[in-house]
C-alpha positions in Angstrom: 19.6 13.2 -19.8 16.7 10.9 -17.9 17.6 11.0 -14.3 16.0 8.3 -11.8 15.0 7.6 -8.2 13.8 5.2 -5.4 10.1 5.6 -4.3 8.9 3.9 -1.8 4.6 4.0 -2.0 1.5 3.1 0.8 -1.6 3.6 -0.1 -3.0 5.6 2.7 -6.8 4.6 2.7 -5.2 1.2 4.6 -2.5 3.0 6.5 -5.7 4.5 8.4 -7.4 1.3 8.4 -4.3 0.1 10.2 -3.9 2.8 12.7 -7.8 2.0 13.6 -7.3 -1.7 14.3 -9.4 -2.5 10.9 -6.9 -4.1 8.8 -3.1 -5.6 9.8 -0.4 -4.0 9.3 0.7 -6.6 7.1 -1.7 -5.9 5.4 -0.9 -2.8 4.4 -0.9 -2.2 0.3 3.1 -0.5 -0.6 4.6 -1.0 -3.9 8.4 0.5 -4.2 9.6 1.4 -7.1 13.8 1.9 -7.7 13.8 3.4 -11.2 11.3 6.2 -11.0 11.3 9.0 -13.7 12.1 12.6 -12.3 10.2 14.7 -14.5 10.5 17.8 -13.8 8.4 18.8 -16.5 5.2 16.3 -15.0 3.3 18.2 -12.0 2.3 16.0 -9.6 3.2 12.5 -8.5 1.9 10.2 -11.9 1.0 6.5 -11.6 1.0 4.1 -14.4 -2.0 1.4 -13.8 -0.6 -1.4 -12.8 0.9 -0.3 -9.7 -2.7 1.8 -8.9 -4.1 -1.6 -9.0 -1.2 -3.2 -7.2 -1.8 -0.7 -4.6 -5.1 -0.1 -4.3 -6.2 2.9 -4.8 -10.0 4.2 -6.0 -10.9 6.8 -8.2 -11.7 10.2 -7.1 -11.8 12.5 -10.4 -10.7 13.3 -13.6 -9.1 16.2 -14.7 -7.8 17.0 -18.0 -4.0 17.3 -19.0 -1.5 18.5 -20.7 1.3 16.0 -22.3 3.7 15.9 -24.8 0.9 13.9 -26.9 -1.9 17.1 -26.3 -4.1 17.3 -24.1 -5.4 14.2 -22.1 -8.2 13.5 -19.7 -6.8 11.3 -16.3 -8.1 10.2 -13.9 -7.0 11.7 -10.4 -6.9 9.1 -7.9 -6.9 8.6 -3.4 -3.9 9.2 -2.0 -0.9 7.7 -1.7 2.1 8.4 1.4 5.7 8.3 -0.7 9.4 8.1 0.9 11.8 9.4 -1.9 15.8 10.0 0.3 14.0 9.6 3.1 11.3 12.1 3.1 7.8 11.4 3.0 4.6 13.4 2.0 0.5 12.5 1.2 -0.8 13.2 -2.3 -3.2 12.2 -4.7 -1.6 10.3 -7.8 -2.8 10.4 -11.6 -3.0 7.6 -13.4 -0.4 6.2 -17.2 -0.9 4.1 -18.9 0.8 0.7 -18.1 3.8 1.2 -20.7 4.9 4.2 -19.0 7.2 4.7 -16.4 6.7 6.0 -12.5 6.9 10.0 -13.0 8.5 12.9 -10.8 7.0 15.4 -10.5 8.1 19.3 -10.1 5.2 19.3 -6.5 7.0 15.9 -5.7 10.2 17.6 -5.4 9.4 21.3 -3.8 7.8 19.8 -1.5 10.4 16.7 0.1 13.1 20.2 -1.5 14.9 17.9 -3.3 16.6 19.9 -6.7 18.0 17.8 -9.7 21.4 17.6 -10.5 22.1 16.8 -14.2 26.3 15.3 -12.8 24.9 14.1 -9.9 20.5 13.1 -10.2 18.5 14.1 -7.6 19.8 15.5 -3.9 19.3 17.6 -1.3 18.6 21.0 -1.8 22.1 22.8 -1.6 21.4 26.3 -0.2 20.0 24.3 2.4 22.8 22.1 3.6 21.1 19.1 3.6 18.7 19.5 6.3 15.0 19.7 5.1 13.2 23.0 5.2 9.4 22.8 4.3 7.9 26.3 2.2 4.6 24.8 2.8 2.9 23.3 5.2 
């Protein structure tokens, strides 16, 4: 069963430039995706190239990745701030072909202290009674 979630994405470099007064707050590039796939088989946050372009992210490096279609080379892009269920984090992203959905991997879920419940979908970690407990800072 496929589970999806809403994720808000913000270009982190734009945020820093706005904080420094170099650009206006309204010029910060942002994207909201209402149907990002929660993929516990994925590691981090993977975005289709059109969303990477819309956010104005820049390449950082290339890396090899294991996918369902075998080992491929992916580009790692500059960091984004992301928000899921009211919790935020910052992460570098990898690219996906434009035909694929946004993939929210287990590192994002672990950082935000979220769990995937088969019946309810994405939920706050029940072991922490809804409180956000950060294991690693």
